[in-house]
GUSE-795441 format. One line per field, with one value per residue: residue number from 1; x, y, z of N, C-alpha, C in turn. Coordinates in Angstrom, 2 decimals. Layout:
// residues N
seq	NUM  ...
n.px	X  ...
n.py	Y  ...
n.pz	Z  ...
ca.px	X  ...
ca.py	Y  ...
ca.pz	Z  ...
c.px	X  ...
c.py	Y  ...
c.pz	Z  ...
//
This chain:
// residues 241
seq	1  2  3  4  5  6  7  8  9  10  11  12  13  14  15  16  17  18  19  20  21  22  23  24  25  26  27  28  29  30  31  32  33  34  35  36  37  38  39  40  41  42  43  44  45  46  47  48  49  50  51  52  53  54  55  56  57  58  59  60  61  62  63  64  65  66  67  68  69  70  71  72  73  74  75  76  77  78  79  80  81  82  83  84  85  86  87  88  89  90  91  92  93  94  95  96  97  98  99  100  101  102  103  104  105  106  107  108  109  110  111  112  113  114  115  116  117  118  119  120  121  122  123  124  125  126  127  128  129  130  131  132  133  134  135  136  137  138  139  140  141  142  143  144  145  146  147  148  149  150  151  152  153  154  155  156  157  158  159  160  161  162  163  164  165  166  167  168  169  170  171  172  173  174  175  176  177  178  179  180  181  182  183  184  185  186  187  188  189  190  191  192  193  194  195  196  197  198  199  200  201  202  203  204  205  206  207  208  209  210  211  212  213  214  215  216  217  218  219  220  221  222  223  224  225  226  227  228  229  230  231  232  233  234  235  236  237  238  239  240  241
n.px	0.86  0.51  0.84  1.05  -0.37  0.38  0.90  2.99  5.89  9.20  11.79  14.73  17.28  19.66  22.60  24.92  27.96  29.92  32.99  34.84  37.38  37.42  36.79  34.67  31.81  29.53  26.43  24.10  20.74  17.77  14.27  11.26  7.97  4.92  1.55  -1.32  -4.40  -7.78  -9.88  -12.98  -16.26  -19.30  -21.60  -24.21  -26.02  -29.39  -32.86  -35.88  -39.26  -40.88  -40.68  -39.82  -37.94  -34.47  -31.88  -28.52  -25.52  -22.28  -18.82  -15.31  -11.75  -8.39  -4.91  -3.47  -3.49  -3.35  -4.49  -6.99  -10.41  -12.76  -16.04  -18.15  -21.40  -22.72  -25.75  -26.59  -28.65  -28.47  -28.98  -27.80  -24.72  -24.25  -22.20  -19.44  -17.52  -15.54  -14.96  -12.84  -14.25  -16.72  -19.94  -20.74  -23.51  -26.62  -29.66  -32.11  -34.61  -35.88  -36.91  -37.02  -37.48  -36.50  -33.50  -30.97  -27.64  -25.52  -22.76  -20.12  -17.53  -14.36  -11.97  -8.65  -6.47  -4.10  -4.36  -5.27  -7.81  -10.71  -13.40  -16.62  -19.46  -23.03  -26.04  -29.39  -32.37  -35.55  -38.64  -41.87  -45.13  -48.26  -51.39  -53.85  -54.41  -56.18  -57.11  -59.25  -60.55  -58.63  -57.35  -55.05  -53.33  -53.72  -54.26  -53.78  -54.66  -55.80  -55.72  -55.73  -55.32  -54.05  -52.87  -51.91  -52.14  -50.51  -47.97  -46.13  -47.02  -48.08  -50.74  -52.44  -53.20  -52.35  -53.16  -52.19  -52.36  -51.26  -51.24  -49.43  -48.48  -49.08  -49.65  -49.49  -49.81  -49.63  -48.25  -47.19  -44.79  -44.21  -45.64  -46.59  -47.87  -48.43  -48.53  -50.72  -52.34  -52.40  -50.53  -48.97  -47.11  -46.24  -44.88  -43.90  -43.93  -44.09  -46.04  -44.33  -41.93  -40.44  -39.62  -41.57  -42.41  -44.81  -46.18  -48.57  -51.07  -53.67  -55.81  -58.26  -61.84  -63.54  -61.44  -60.07  -57.70  -55.88  -52.92  -50.98  -48.09  -45.79  -43.03  -40.95  -38.53  -37.05  -37.51  -39.41  -42.81  -45.05  -44.88  -45.78  -47.87  -50.44  -53.87  -56.50  -58.87  -60.80  -59.95  -58.01  -57.68  -56.70  -56.92  -58.15  -56.10
n.py	-1.19  2.23  5.30  7.71  7.45  6.37  4.86  3.13  2.12  2.97  1.21  1.20  -1.18  -2.59  -4.63  -6.40  -8.25  -10.09  -11.74  -14.45  -13.56  -10.94  -9.49  -7.35  -6.83  -5.03  -4.07  -2.17  -1.81  -1.08  -1.53  -1.65  -1.63  -2.41  -1.32  -3.44  -3.46  -3.69  -6.60  -6.85  -8.16  -7.73  -9.19  -11.46  -11.07  -9.79  -10.60  -9.11  -8.45  -5.75  -2.62  -3.62  -3.45  -3.11  -5.06  -5.38  -7.29  -7.09  -8.19  -8.15  -8.65  -8.26  -8.28  -6.60  -6.50  -4.61  -2.38  0.23  0.73  2.19  2.37  2.67  2.78  2.92  3.52  3.79  5.29  7.98  8.89  9.84  8.32  5.52  5.48  4.59  3.10  0.11  -3.39  -6.15  -9.31  -8.63  -8.05  -5.67  -3.82  -2.68  -0.91  -0.04  1.92  2.04  4.57  4.82  3.46  0.36  -1.73  -1.85  -0.91  -1.61  -0.42  -1.32  -0.03  -0.29  1.32  1.47  2.71  3.26  4.25  2.31  1.00  -0.77  -2.02  -3.51  -4.76  -5.30  -6.38  -5.38  -6.70  -5.78  -7.33  -7.63  -7.98  -9.66  -8.11  -5.52  -2.10  0.81  4.26  6.91  10.12  11.66  13.98  16.41  18.71  22.15  22.35  19.94  16.97  13.75  10.41  6.81  3.49  0.31  -2.90  -6.32  -9.58  -11.73  -11.18  -10.41  -9.00  -5.72  -3.53  -0.38  3.04  6.47  9.64  12.90  16.02  19.20  22.37  23.95  21.58  18.76  15.53  12.38  8.85  5.80  3.54  0.95  -0.50  -2.06  -3.59  -3.94  -5.38  -5.18  -7.95  -7.66  -6.01  -3.24  -1.50  -0.34  -0.36  1.09  1.42  3.22  4.65  7.95  9.86  11.70  10.43  10.26  8.46  7.10  6.52  5.32  5.36  3.99  4.05  2.23  2.98  2.22  2.78  6.00  6.73  9.04  8.99  7.92  7.52  8.91  8.99  10.43  9.99  11.41  10.55  10.02  12.24  13.62  14.56  15.46  15.91  14.60  13.18  12.83  12.42  14.74  14.24  11.82  8.34  5.50  2.18  -1.11  -4.06  -7.47  -10.10
n.pz	0.00  -0.81  0.57  -0.82  -3.12  -5.81  -9.02  -9.22  -7.32  -6.38  -4.99  -3.01  -2.63  -0.59  -0.08  1.90  2.51  4.75  5.19  6.85  7.10  7.51  5.29  3.34  1.37  -0.73  -2.32  -4.26  -5.45  -7.42  -7.20  -8.95  -8.00  -9.23  -9.03  -8.85  -10.41  -9.10  -9.72  -11.17  -10.85  -12.10  -11.96  -13.11  -16.23  -16.37  -16.68  -16.50  -15.44  -16.96  -15.31  -12.90  -9.84  -9.94  -8.71  -7.76  -7.17  -6.80  -7.04  -6.10  -6.46  -5.19  -5.20  -3.61  -0.46  1.52  0.53  0.15  -0.93  -3.25  -4.72  -7.65  -9.10  -12.14  -13.48  -16.05  -17.13  -16.95  -14.42  -11.08  -10.11  -7.90  -5.05  -2.87  -0.14  -0.38  0.33  0.09  -0.37  0.58  -0.73  -3.31  -3.34  -4.75  -5.64  -8.08  -9.65  -12.79  -15.06  -17.71  -20.96  -22.60  -22.92  -20.39  -19.45  -16.84  -15.07  -13.02  -11.10  -9.48  -7.51  -6.36  -3.69  -4.90  -7.41  -9.14  -11.22  -12.15  -14.18  -14.69  -16.50  -16.66  -18.30  -18.25  -19.22  -19.98  -19.96  -21.47  -19.96  -19.23  -19.35  -18.64  -18.74  -18.06  -18.41  -17.86  -18.75  -17.36  -14.99  -13.92  -11.93  -12.94  -15.69  -16.92  -18.70  -19.83  -21.24  -21.58  -22.94  -22.60  -23.51  -23.30  -24.37  -24.57  -23.65  -25.48  -27.85  -27.69  -27.41  -27.87  -26.87  -26.20  -24.86  -24.03  -22.57  -21.61  -20.88  -23.37  -24.30  -26.22  -26.67  -28.35  -28.69  -30.43  -30.51  -28.59  -26.41  -24.16  -21.23  -17.81  -14.83  -11.38  -9.00  -7.23  -8.61  -8.22  -9.14  -12.14  -15.24  -18.36  -21.65  -24.62  -27.95  -28.95  -31.34  -32.43  -32.41  -30.08  -27.04  -24.31  -20.86  -18.62  -15.33  -13.18  -10.59  -9.17  -6.90  -5.96  -6.09  -5.96  -7.65  -7.01  -5.64  -7.35  -9.43  -12.06  -13.75  -15.98  -18.07  -20.51  -22.75  -20.47  -18.85  -16.33  -16.55  -15.10  -12.27  -9.06  -10.06  -9.02  -9.35  -10.05  -11.06  -12.89  -13.58  -12.91  -13.96  -13.31  -14.80  -14.47  -15.74
ca.px	0.00  1.32  0.04  1.11  -1.27  1.05  0.66  4.15  6.81  10.60  12.42  16.17  17.64  21.09  23.03  26.35  28.42  31.18  33.52  35.49  38.70  37.25  36.44  33.29  31.35  28.15  25.87  22.79  19.93  16.43  13.18  9.98  6.80  3.74  0.25  -2.25  -5.76  -8.77  -10.63  -14.38  -17.31  -20.55  -22.71  -24.81  -27.08  -30.70  -34.08  -36.89  -40.52  -40.83  -41.11  -39.26  -36.77  -33.25  -30.94  -27.27  -24.54  -21.00  -17.69  -14.00  -10.56  -7.21  -3.78  -2.95  -4.35  -3.30  -5.16  -8.38  -11.11  -14.05  -16.77  -19.23  -22.34  -23.35  -26.97  -26.71  -29.81  -28.24  -29.21  -26.54  -24.10  -24.14  -20.79  -19.16  -16.30  -15.69  -14.07  -12.71  -15.02  -18.07  -20.56  -21.15  -24.92  -27.37  -30.98  -32.47  -35.89  -35.74  -38.07  -36.85  -37.72  -35.37  -32.51  -30.06  -26.31  -25.04  -21.30  -19.57  -16.09  -13.68  -10.70  -7.87  -5.81  -2.87  -4.79  -5.75  -9.26  -11.25  -14.86  -17.32  -20.83  -24.07  -27.17  -30.73  -33.36  -36.91  -39.58  -43.25  -45.97  -49.65  -52.24  -54.63  -54.47  -56.92  -57.30  -60.18  -60.86  -57.67  -57.09  -53.97  -52.96  -54.72  -54.58  -53.46  -55.70  -55.33  -56.36  -54.96  -55.66  -52.91  -53.20  -51.19  -52.72  -49.51  -46.68  -45.25  -47.65  -48.72  -51.55  -53.06  -52.99  -52.19  -53.31  -51.77  -52.35  -50.96  -50.84  -49.11  -48.01  -50.16  -48.92  -50.29  -49.05  -50.40  -47.31  -46.81  -43.67  -44.15  -46.62  -46.42  -48.84  -48.03  -49.38  -51.96  -53.04  -52.52  -49.53  -48.73  -46.16  -46.27  -43.99  -44.24  -43.30  -45.01  -46.14  -43.18  -40.74  -39.83  -40.09  -42.15  -42.75  -45.85  -46.40  -49.91  -51.57  -55.11  -56.02  -59.66  -62.85  -63.86  -60.27  -59.47  -56.35  -55.07  -51.69  -50.49  -46.85  -45.33  -41.67  -40.64  -37.07  -36.49  -37.79  -40.74  -43.65  -46.18  -44.68  -46.11  -48.85  -51.70  -54.99  -57.57  -60.09  -60.61  -59.88  -57.11  -58.11  -55.83  -57.90  -57.68  -55.49
ca.py	0.00  3.43  6.43  8.83  7.13  6.31  3.60  2.26  2.63  2.62  0.89  0.95  -2.38  -2.71  -5.89  -6.44  -9.58  -10.13  -13.10  -14.72  -12.94  -9.49  -8.84  -6.85  -6.43  -4.53  -3.66  -1.55  -1.88  -0.51  -2.38  -0.97  -2.46  -1.83  -1.65  -4.26  -2.96  -4.71  -7.33  -6.66  -9.00  -7.01  -10.12  -11.98  -10.30  -10.04  -10.42  -8.78  -7.88  -4.29  -1.92  -4.23  -2.87  -3.83  -5.24  -5.99  -7.67  -7.24  -8.62  -7.84  -9.16  -7.40  -8.86  -5.62  -6.69  -3.43  -1.27  0.58  0.78  2.84  1.84  3.46  2.04  3.75  2.81  3.85  6.06  9.39  9.21  9.87  7.03  5.14  5.42  4.24  2.35  -1.31  -4.30  -7.46  -10.34  -8.14  -7.67  -4.29  -3.96  -1.48  -1.09  1.11  1.88  2.74  5.29  4.90  2.17  -0.27  -2.46  -0.96  -1.42  -1.14  -0.56  -1.24  0.24  -0.27  2.02  1.34  3.95  3.43  4.68  1.19  1.02  -1.74  -1.96  -4.61  -4.36  -6.29  -5.86  -5.69  -6.76  -5.72  -8.04  -7.25  -8.95  -9.77  -7.27  -4.45  -0.89  1.89  5.50  7.75  11.49  11.99  15.39  16.62  20.11  23.11  22.23  18.64  15.97  12.69  9.12  5.75  2.09  -0.51  -4.29  -7.42  -10.87  -12.79  -10.74  -10.08  -7.92  -4.73  -2.61  0.67  4.42  7.43  11.07  13.70  17.44  20.01  23.65  23.90  20.23  17.93  14.33  11.22  7.64  4.64  2.42  0.55  -1.44  -2.97  -3.39  -4.82  -5.15  -5.81  -9.10  -7.27  -5.17  -1.86  -0.69  -0.76  0.39  0.82  2.28  3.28  5.65  9.01  10.08  12.50  9.58  10.16  7.35  7.49  5.50  5.75  4.59  4.28  3.37  2.10  2.95  1.99  3.71  6.40  7.08  10.34  8.77  7.25  8.21  8.73  9.74  10.28  10.41  11.43  10.48  10.02  13.50  13.59  15.61  15.92  15.87  13.37  12.46  12.59  12.85  15.53  13.75  10.63  7.04  4.46  0.82  -2.22  -5.11  -8.83  -10.56
ca.pz	0.00  -0.93  1.02  -1.75  -4.24  -7.10  -9.70  -9.00  -6.32  -6.57  -3.71  -3.02  -1.88  -0.39  0.52  2.24  2.91  5.48  5.30  8.13  7.10  7.67  4.03  3.24  0.04  -0.71  -3.62  -4.20  -6.67  -7.26  -7.66  -9.16  -7.70  -9.88  -8.44  -9.63  -10.25  -8.69  -10.75  -10.80  -11.45  -11.85  -11.81  -14.33  -16.88  -15.78  -17.47  -15.50  -15.89  -17.08  -14.11  -11.70  -9.19  -10.29  -7.61  -8.19  -6.15  -7.49  -6.21  -6.67  -5.79  -5.34  -4.47  -2.66  0.70  2.39  -0.15  0.44  -2.22  -3.41  -5.87  -8.25  -9.93  -13.16  -13.86  -17.50  -17.59  -16.68  -13.01  -10.34  -9.78  -6.49  -4.68  -1.48  0.10  -0.65  1.04  -0.54  0.30  0.86  -2.00  -3.61  -3.66  -5.09  -6.22  -8.92  -10.36  -14.06  -15.59  -19.16  -21.60  -23.29  -22.13  -19.67  -19.12  -15.55  -14.99  -11.66  -11.10  -8.19  -7.57  -5.12  -3.29  -5.67  -8.75  -9.95  -11.43  -13.10  -14.30  -15.36  -16.80  -16.90  -19.05  -17.76  -20.29  -19.46  -20.82  -21.28  -19.29  -19.66  -18.52  -19.26  -17.92  -18.72  -17.66  -18.60  -18.32  -16.33  -14.73  -12.96  -11.93  -13.40  -17.10  -17.48  -18.89  -20.70  -21.17  -22.22  -22.76  -23.01  -23.23  -23.94  -24.02  -24.68  -23.16  -26.61  -28.60  -26.82  -28.19  -27.09  -27.26  -25.10  -25.14  -22.88  -22.85  -20.44  -21.42  -24.79  -24.64  -26.75  -27.05  -28.74  -28.99  -30.86  -30.52  -27.25  -26.47  -23.00  -20.17  -16.65  -13.77  -10.12  -8.69  -6.56  -9.57  -7.76  -9.83  -13.51  -16.05  -19.79  -22.43  -26.03  -28.80  -29.33  -32.79  -32.88  -32.39  -28.75  -26.21  -23.04  -19.87  -17.69  -14.12  -12.68  -9.40  -9.04  -5.46  -5.65  -6.60  -7.34  -8.43  -6.65  -5.11  -8.36  -9.85  -13.43  -13.93  -17.37  -18.43  -21.94  -22.87  -19.13  -18.14  -15.72  -17.11  -14.30  -10.82  -8.35  -10.86  -8.34  -10.17  -9.48  -11.69  -13.72  -12.92  -13.45  -13.65  -13.70  -14.95  -14.41  -16.99
c.px	0.89  0.51  0.07  0.32  -0.58  0.84  1.82  5.08  8.21  11.25  13.91  16.48  19.17  21.45  24.52  26.69  29.77  31.69  34.31  36.92  38.61  36.92  34.96  32.99  29.90  27.73  24.48  22.06  18.59  15.40  11.91  8.85  5.57  2.47  -0.56  -3.67  -6.70  -9.39  -12.09  -15.28  -18.65  -21.72  -23.30  -25.83  -28.43  -31.81  -35.23  -38.17  -40.41  -41.41  -40.51  -38.10  -35.56  -32.32  -29.67  -26.41  -23.25  -19.92  -16.39  -12.91  -9.41  -6.07  -3.17  -3.79  -4.34  -3.97  -6.48  -9.07  -12.39  -14.72  -17.74  -20.09  -23.02  -24.55  -27.28  -27.87  -29.67  -28.50  -27.87  -26.03  -24.17  -22.66  -20.64  -17.83  -16.58  -14.66  -14.03  -13.46  -16.42  -18.70  -20.82  -22.59  -25.55  -28.70  -31.34  -33.81  -35.74  -37.05  -37.89  -37.01  -36.42  -34.44  -31.49  -28.74  -25.84  -23.54  -20.85  -18.06  -15.57  -12.32  -9.95  -7.12  -4.46  -3.19  -5.22  -7.27  -9.64  -12.77  -15.38  -18.78  -21.75  -25.23  -28.47  -31.70  -34.75  -37.86  -41.01  -44.03  -47.35  -50.49  -52.99  -54.75  -55.22  -57.01  -58.18  -60.42  -59.93  -57.48  -55.98  -53.51  -54.09  -55.19  -54.44  -54.65  -55.16  -56.14  -55.51  -55.67  -54.55  -53.20  -52.25  -51.78  -51.70  -48.14  -45.70  -45.80  -48.41  -49.46  -52.12  -52.80  -52.93  -52.44  -52.97  -51.70  -52.12  -50.41  -50.62  -48.63  -49.20  -49.52  -49.89  -49.34  -50.00  -49.52  -46.87  -45.75  -43.61  -45.25  -46.29  -47.41  -48.36  -48.99  -50.71  -52.80  -53.32  -51.55  -49.32  -47.74  -46.44  -45.38  -44.40  -43.48  -44.36  -45.02  -45.00  -41.87  -40.06  -40.42  -40.66  -42.33  -43.80  -45.92  -47.77  -50.17  -53.08  -55.41  -57.50  -60.58  -63.14  -62.68  -59.57  -58.06  -55.43  -53.90  -51.40  -49.27  -46.29  -43.93  -41.52  -39.12  -36.42  -36.77  -39.24  -41.55  -44.64  -46.05  -45.04  -47.22  -50.18  -52.85  -55.95  -58.91  -59.78  -60.35  -58.91  -57.66  -57.11  -56.70  -57.29  -57.15  -56.50
c.py	1.23  4.66  7.62  8.57  7.25  4.93  2.63  2.92  2.11  2.42  0.64  -0.24  -2.45  -4.04  -5.82  -7.84  -9.44  -11.56  -13.24  -14.20  -11.43  -8.77  -8.47  -6.48  -5.98  -4.14  -3.09  -1.75  -1.23  -1.46  -1.56  -1.97  -1.77  -2.26  -2.52  -3.78  -4.06  -5.39  -7.38  -7.64  -8.36  -7.93  -10.51  -11.00  -10.71  -9.83  -10.27  -8.29  -6.36  -3.63  -2.46  -3.41  -3.73  -3.86  -5.89  -6.31  -8.00  -7.66  -8.19  -8.49  -8.20  -8.03  -7.90  -5.60  -5.49  -2.22  -0.93  0.86  1.60  2.27  2.88  2.52  3.02  2.99  2.92  4.67  7.55  9.80  9.20  8.47  6.79  4.96  5.02  3.55  0.87  -2.11  -5.62  -8.50  -9.92  -7.67  -6.17  -4.37  -2.62  -1.84  0.16  0.86  2.69  3.40  5.58  3.50  1.62  -0.99  -1.50  -1.66  -0.78  -1.42  -0.33  -1.06  0.24  0.37  1.83  2.64  4.14  3.69  3.53  1.18  -0.03  -1.66  -3.23  -4.21  -5.57  -5.59  -6.32  -5.61  -6.78  -6.39  -7.60  -8.36  -9.01  -8.89  -6.24  -3.30  0.17  3.09  6.43  9.09  11.92  13.50  15.47  18.06  20.98  22.84  20.82  17.72  14.90  11.43  8.08  4.43  1.26  -1.96  -5.22  -8.72  -12.00  -12.41  -10.38  -8.87  -7.01  -3.74  -1.54  2.04  5.29  8.82  11.83  15.16  18.20  21.34  23.56  22.52  19.38  16.68  13.20  10.05  6.53  3.39  2.14  -0.54  -2.40  -2.60  -4.35  -4.40  -5.86  -6.95  -8.73  -6.30  -3.76  -0.93  -1.24  0.16  0.10  1.83  2.25  4.38  6.67  9.19  10.94  11.73  9.46  8.99  7.87  6.25  6.10  4.80  4.98  3.52  3.39  1.90  2.85  3.06  4.79  6.89  8.36  10.18  8.07  8.14  7.89  9.61  9.40  10.83  10.37  11.54  10.61  11.26  13.47  14.80  16.20  15.64  14.54  12.59  12.21  13.20  13.74  15.16  12.55  9.39  6.14  3.11  -0.20  -3.47  -6.49  -9.24  -11.43
c.pz	0.00  -0.54  0.09  -3.02  -5.58  -7.69  -9.57  -7.99  -6.59  -5.21  -3.92  -2.12  -1.79  0.28  0.81  2.75  3.61  5.52  6.61  8.18  7.21  6.39  3.99  1.79  0.12  -2.12  -3.38  -5.53  -6.37  -7.86  -7.80  -8.92  -8.26  -9.15  -9.40  -9.35  -9.77  -9.91  -10.31  -11.55  -11.10  -11.60  -13.15  -14.91  -16.29  -16.81  -16.49  -16.16  -15.89  -15.82  -12.83  -11.15  -9.52  -9.08  -8.15  -6.98  -6.87  -6.50  -6.88  -5.84  -6.05  -4.56  -3.46  -1.39  1.65  1.74  0.51  -0.90  -2.13  -4.66  -6.41  -9.09  -10.86  -13.70  -15.34  -18.03  -17.31  -15.24  -12.27  -10.01  -8.28  -6.18  -3.22  -1.35  -0.05  0.13  0.30  0.29  0.67  -0.45  -2.09  -4.10  -3.99  -5.71  -7.00  -9.60  -11.64  -14.46  -17.07  -19.72  -22.19  -22.34  -21.54  -19.38  -17.82  -15.47  -13.55  -11.76  -9.66  -8.39  -6.27  -4.85  -3.96  -7.15  -9.65  -10.02  -12.45  -13.06  -14.96  -15.50  -16.88  -17.62  -18.40  -18.94  -19.67  -20.46  -20.48  -20.59  -19.92  -18.75  -19.33  -18.27  -18.70  -17.80  -18.47  -17.93  -17.19  -16.22  -13.69  -13.07  -12.43  -14.82  -17.65  -17.60  -19.84  -20.53  -21.90  -22.09  -23.37  -22.61  -23.96  -23.44  -24.00  -24.13  -24.24  -27.37  -27.63  -27.70  -27.28  -27.64  -26.01  -25.64  -23.87  -23.32  -21.55  -20.93  -22.91  -25.25  -25.07  -27.35  -27.37  -29.00  -29.38  -30.94  -29.09  -27.34  -25.30  -22.01  -19.03  -15.59  -12.51  -9.78  -8.02  -7.40  -9.01  -8.47  -11.24  -14.20  -17.52  -20.50  -23.88  -26.75  -29.22  -30.85  -33.31  -32.78  -31.04  -27.97  -24.90  -22.16  -18.95  -16.50  -13.57  -11.39  -9.43  -7.56  -5.08  -6.20  -5.55  -8.16  -8.03  -6.09  -6.11  -8.79  -11.31  -13.59  -15.31  -17.52  -19.94  -22.08  -21.49  -18.32  -17.64  -16.18  -16.12  -12.80  -10.19  -9.04  -10.18  -9.14  -9.37  -10.11  -12.55  -12.89  -13.66  -13.03  -14.18  -13.65  -14.71  -15.77  -17.75
//
């Protein structure tokens, strides 16, 4: 371990020999010791139902047993990285909720105190589920309104449409890419492509009738459009499969 944090250290080594006749000999040399970076294993790729919380558990090794280490987890969606200190033999764990559609690449990096750094990545593939989610005459805030219906009977083909208006924003979608429903049918997610080519993800909550406590949140290209999404009118329904 090198407290000055250098990638290599130069050490002077001296040796001397005395014989039994009083003779003495000595020699000096220098040895460069290079730091070895940690070796990181981010874990296996994952395939999850769309909307699922992603959990990872990474590991690393390092022959420099006197080193100290820090880690970072880049979730790949532009959100802040998770960081902290790490210890050999203890897993590096993290959880993340994605609000963008598509497959995601997570990169885990470990850096030692001698400037050694290594990274490894895993891919999360979100798969669509079976379900039906509808929302009618939605109202949120002073001007927002919208509606949607999304359904998949086989977990592969997703059909539906979305309309969203809020002030000068007027959005429509007729192409859906994924849907998922929680086992208790109180939460749902769906994603798609707007008519202008941008991608969106929606999260909804069905908190019972008459719907005043329901939630509809909309992200476009990962940017939240309507705050906490609490409805002031309308109704979200998550139907039996």
